[in-house]
C-alpha positions in Angstrom: 18.5 14.8 9.7 19.6 14.4 6.2 17.5 11.4 5.6 14.5 13.4 6.9 15.1 16.1 4.5 15.3 13.8 1.5 11.6 12.7 2.6 10.3 15.9 3.6 8.9 16.9 -0.2 6.7 13.9 -0.4 5.3 14.3 3.3 4.8 18.4 2.9 2.4 17.5 -0.2 0.6 15.0 2.0 0.4 18.0 4.9 -0.3 20.6 2.2 -3.5 17.8 1.2 -4.4 18.1 4.9 -4.3 22.1 4.5 -6.6 22.0 1.2 -9.0 19.5 2.7 -9.4 21.6 5.6 -9.1 25.2 4.5 -8.9 25.0 0.5 -12.8 25.0 0.0 -12.6 21.9 -1.6 -15.4 19.6 -0.7 -15.3 15.9 0.2 -17.0 14.7 -3.4 -13.9 16.3 -4.9 -11.3 14.3 -3.1 -13.5 11.5 -3.2 -13.3 11.9 -7.2 -9.7 12.6 -7.1 -9.2 9.5 -5.4 -11.0 8.0 -8.3 -9.3 9.4 -10.7 -5.8 8.7 -9.5 -6.5 5.3 -8.7 -8.4 4.9 -12.4 -6.3 6.8 -14.8 -3.3 8.1 -13.6 -1.4 6.2 -11.5 -2.0 2.9 -13.9 -0.3 4.5 -16.8 2.6 5.0 -14.4 2.8 1.5 -13.6 2.1 0.6 -17.2 5.3 2.4 -18.7 7.7 1.5 -15.6 6.9 -2.7 -15.9 6.7 -2.2 -20.1 10.5 -0.4 -20.0 12.1 -2.2 -17.4 14.8 -4.6 -17.7 13.8 -7.4 -15.6 16.0 -10.5 -15.1 14.1 -13.7 -14.6 16.1 -15.1 -12.2 16.4 -12.1 -9.9 12.5 -11.4 -10.1 11.7 -14.5 -8.7 13.9 -14.7 -5.8 12.7 -11.0 -5.3 9.2 -11.8 -5.4 9.9 -14.9 -3.2 11.6 -12.6 -0.8 8.8 -10.0 -0.7 5.7 -12.4 -0.3 7.9 -14.4 2.2 8.4 -11.2 4.2 4.8 -9.8 4.1 3.0 -13.2 4.9 5.4 -13.1 8.3 3.2 -9.6 8.4 0.3 -11.1 8.4 0.7 -13.5 11.2 2.2 -10.8 13.3 -0.7 -8.8 12.8 -3.3 -11.8 13.6 -1.2 -12.1 16.4 -2.1 -9.0 18.0 -5.5 -9.9 18.7 -4.5 -12.8 21.5 -2.4 -9.9 23.4 -5.3 -7.2 23.2 -9.1 -7.4 23.9 -11.4 -6.0 21.4 -14.3 -7.9 19.4 -13.4 -9.7 16.8 -15.4 -7.1 14.0 -12.8 -4.3 15.4 -9.5 -6.8 15.3 -10.7 -8.1 12.0 -10.9 -4.4 10.8 -7.7 -3.7 12.1 -6.0 -6.5 11.0 -5.8 -5.7 7.1 -3.7 -2.9 8.3 -1.0 -5.0 9.0 -0.2 -5.8 5.6 -1.8 -3.6 3.0 0.3 -0.7 2.1 0.1 3.0 0.9 1.1 2.5 -3.0 1.5 6.5 -3.5 3.7 6.8 -0.7 5.8 4.0 -1.8 6.0 4.7 -5.4 7.0 8.3 -4.5 10.1 7.1 -2.5 11.2 4.3 -4.9 11.2 6.9 -7.8 13.7 9.0 -5.8 15.8 6.5 -4.5 15.9 3.2 -6.6 15.9 4.9 -10.1 14.2 3.8 -13.3 14.3 0.5 -11.7 12.6 1.0 -8.6 8.7 1.8 -9.5 9.0 -1.3 -11.9 10.2 -3.8 -9.2 7.6 -2.3 -6.7 4.8 -2.5 -9.2 5.8 -6.3 -10.1 5.4 -6.9 -6.2 2.4 -5.2 -5.8 1.0 -7.3 -8.7 1.1 -10.7 -6.7 0.9 -9.5 -3.5 -2.7 -7.2 -3.8 -4.5 -10.6 -4.7 -3.2 -12.4 -1.9 -3.8 -9.5 0.7 -6.9 -8.9 -0.4 -8.2 -12.2 -0.2 -6.9 -12.4 3.0 -8.4 -9.1 4.4 -12.0 -9.9 3.0 -12.2 -13.2 4.1 -11.1 -12.4 7.6 -14.0 -9.3 7.9 -16.5 -11.1 6.3 -16.8 -13.9 8.5 -16.4 -11.5 11.3 -19.2 -9.1 10.2 -21.4 -12.4 9.3 -20.8 -13.5 12.8 -21.8 -10.5 15.0 -24.9 -10.1 12.1 -25.8 -14.0 12.6 -25.7 -14.3 9.0 -24.6 -17.7 7.1 -21.4 -16.9 5.5 -21.6 -17.7 1.8 -17.9 -18.8 0.9 -19.1 -19.0 -2.9 -20.3 -15.2 -3.0 -17.1 -14.5 -0.8 -14.7 -16.1 -3.5 -16.6 -14.3 -6.7 -16.1 -11.2 -4.8 -12.6 -11.7 -4.0 -11.8 -12.4 -7.2 -13.7 -9.6 -9.7 -12.3 -7.0 -7.1 -8.8 -8.3 -8.0 -9.5 -8.9 -11.6 -11.0 -5.3 -12.1 -8.2 -3.7 -10.3 -6.4 -1.3 -12.7 -2.9 -1.3 -10.9 -3.3 -5.4 -11.6 -4.6 -4.8 -15.1 -1.8 -2.3 -15.9 1.0 -4.4 -14.3 0.1 -7.5 -16.4 -0.1 -5.4 -19.3 3.1 -4.2 -18.6 4.6 -7.3 -17.9 3.3 -8.9 -21.4 4.9 -5.9 -23.4 8.0 -6.1 -21.7 8.4 -9.7 -22.5 7.0 -9.7 -25.9 9.5 -6.7 -26.4 6.8 -4.4 -27.7 8.0 -1.0 -28.1 5.7 2.2 -27.3 5.6 4.9 -30.2 7.0 8.0 -29.0 3.4 10.2 -28.6 2.1 7.6 -26.5 5.0 6.7 -24.4 4.8 10.6 -23.6 1.6 10.7 -23.1 1.3 7.9 -20.5 4.3 9.2 -18.9 2.4 12.6 -18.2 -0.3 11.0 -16.5 2.1 9.0 -14.6 3.8 11.9 -13.4 0.7 13.4 -12.4 -0.1 10.2 -10.7 2.2 10.7 -7.7 1.6 14.1 -6.4 -2.0 13.9 -6.7 -2.1 10.8 -5.1 0.0 12.2 -2.1 -2.5 15.1 -1.7 -5.3 13.0 -1.4 -3.6 10.9 1.1 -3.7 14.3 3.4 -7.0 14.9 2.6 -8.3 11.5 3.9 -6.5 12.2 7.2 -8.8 11.8 10.5 -7.4 12.7 13.9 -10.9 11.3 15.7 -11.3 8.4 17.6 -7.1 8.0 18.2 -7.9 7.9 21.9 -10.6 4.8 21.4 -8.7 1.5 21.5 -5.6 3.2 21.9 -3.9 0.0 22.7 -4.8 -1.7 19.5 -4.4 1.1 17.6 -0.8 1.5 18.9 -0.1 -2.2 18.4 -0.9 -2.1 14.6 1.5 0.9 14.4 4.2 -1.2 16.0 4.0 -4.2 13.8 3.2 -2.7 10.5 6.0 0.5 10.7 8.8 -1.8 13.0 7.9 -5.6 13.2 7.4 -5.8 10.0 10.3 -4.3 8.4 12.7 -6.2 10.9 11.0 -9.5 9.3 11.8 -8.0 5.6 15.3 -7.2 6.5 15.9 -10.8 8.0 14.1 -12.5 5.1 16.7 -10.4 2.5 19.6 -11.6 4.5 18.6 -15.1 4.3 18.1 -15.2 0.9 20.9 -12.5 -0.2 18.8 -10.4 -2.1 20.9 -6.7 -2.6 20.7 -4.0 -4.5 17.4 -2.0 -5.6 15.6 -5.0 -5.2 16.4 -5.3 -1.8 15.8 -1.6 -1.3 12.3 -2.2 -2.6 11.5 -5.1 -0.5 12.4 -2.7 2.5 10.6 -0.2 1.6 7.6 -2.0 0.5 7.9 -3.7 3.9 7.8 -0.3 5.9 5.0 1.7 4.4 2.1 2.8 6.2 -1.5 1.1 5.5 -3.4 2.1 2.5 -6.1 4.6 2.9 -8.6 2.1 0.9 -8.7 0.2 4.1 -11.1 3.0 5.5 -13.5 2.5 2.2 -13.4 -1.3 2.2 -14.0 -1.5 6.2 -17.0 1.0 5.7 -18.3 -0.7 2.6 -18.4 -4.1 4.6 -19.7 -2.8 7.9 -16.7 -3.3 10.1 -15.3 -0.7 12.4 -14.2 2.3 9.8 -13.9 4.5 12.7 -11.0 2.6 14.4 -9.5 1.9 10.6 -9.6 5.9 9.9 -7.5 6.5 13.1 -5.0 3.6 12.5 -4.4 4.7 9.0 -3.9 8.5 10.0 -1.6 7.6 12.8 0.4 5.1 10.7 0.9 7.9 8.3 2.1 10.3 10.6 4.5 8.2 12.4 5.8 6.8 8.9 7.6 10.3 8.4 10.1 9.2 11.4 10.1 5.4 10.5 10.7 5.9 6.7 13.3 8.5 7.1 15.3 5.9 9.7 15.0 3.5 6.8 16.4 5.8 4.0 19.3 7.0 6.6 20.4 3.0 6.8 19.5 1.9 3.3 20.5 5.0 0.8 22.8 7.4 2.9 
């Protein structure tokens, strides 16, 4: 109960976003704009300041990154294996596949900021910078192949590669993290007014991001493809965290670095999975159902993680 009480404030904000989206008189256009605001202009300053001011030891950072990436690659394999046990069409499987290894950024930073101190967000930002290009490439390529096969279209590999590379290169979270690493490595100090400006923007990102998660929850279609939805939740919230714990034991990672990898591996899938799937003509409705159920169940699974790791 103590661990649940620690995480309740963050999930209370998510539930507030759900209530406001249904009863607060805010339109879908408002929430779409809010998501763009957080993603493009609020979270990026938070990442930049966190990474630029962090004390990163090179040797430990390499071991941390290898541990996190290896754990998530095992998660990719586990998520892919689901299609061999549960029947569904290729596009539906490809749509749900990404939900096994993509992650909710806002919940991750809220938890790491609360429980891992100043070092937590910088470690998480660094892991995100390396994992996002890998995970996006895997998710996009699999879904493009499935959709092209369904629509009897020839797969344009060069176009796929160009779209993936541009998407990663233009990602504001990646840009902010890379700039933070450059400032950190060169020892460039931000002047106080600039630091305060960016810090204030970053502070606004966490609460607003959690509100947007709540506004995006969708409860329709939970009954359809229930076995596949349940399997995705089991893999994302139980199997992958267990794999991450095993990898951490093997690599000997400890302290905040180990905690961040565990949190990262335990996060529910990203809200952006739905947007990407809809834009690429996949099965967006099932992705919305998976995202909603994973987010709700993570209230329990993340509470268990906090009880084991932080209390």
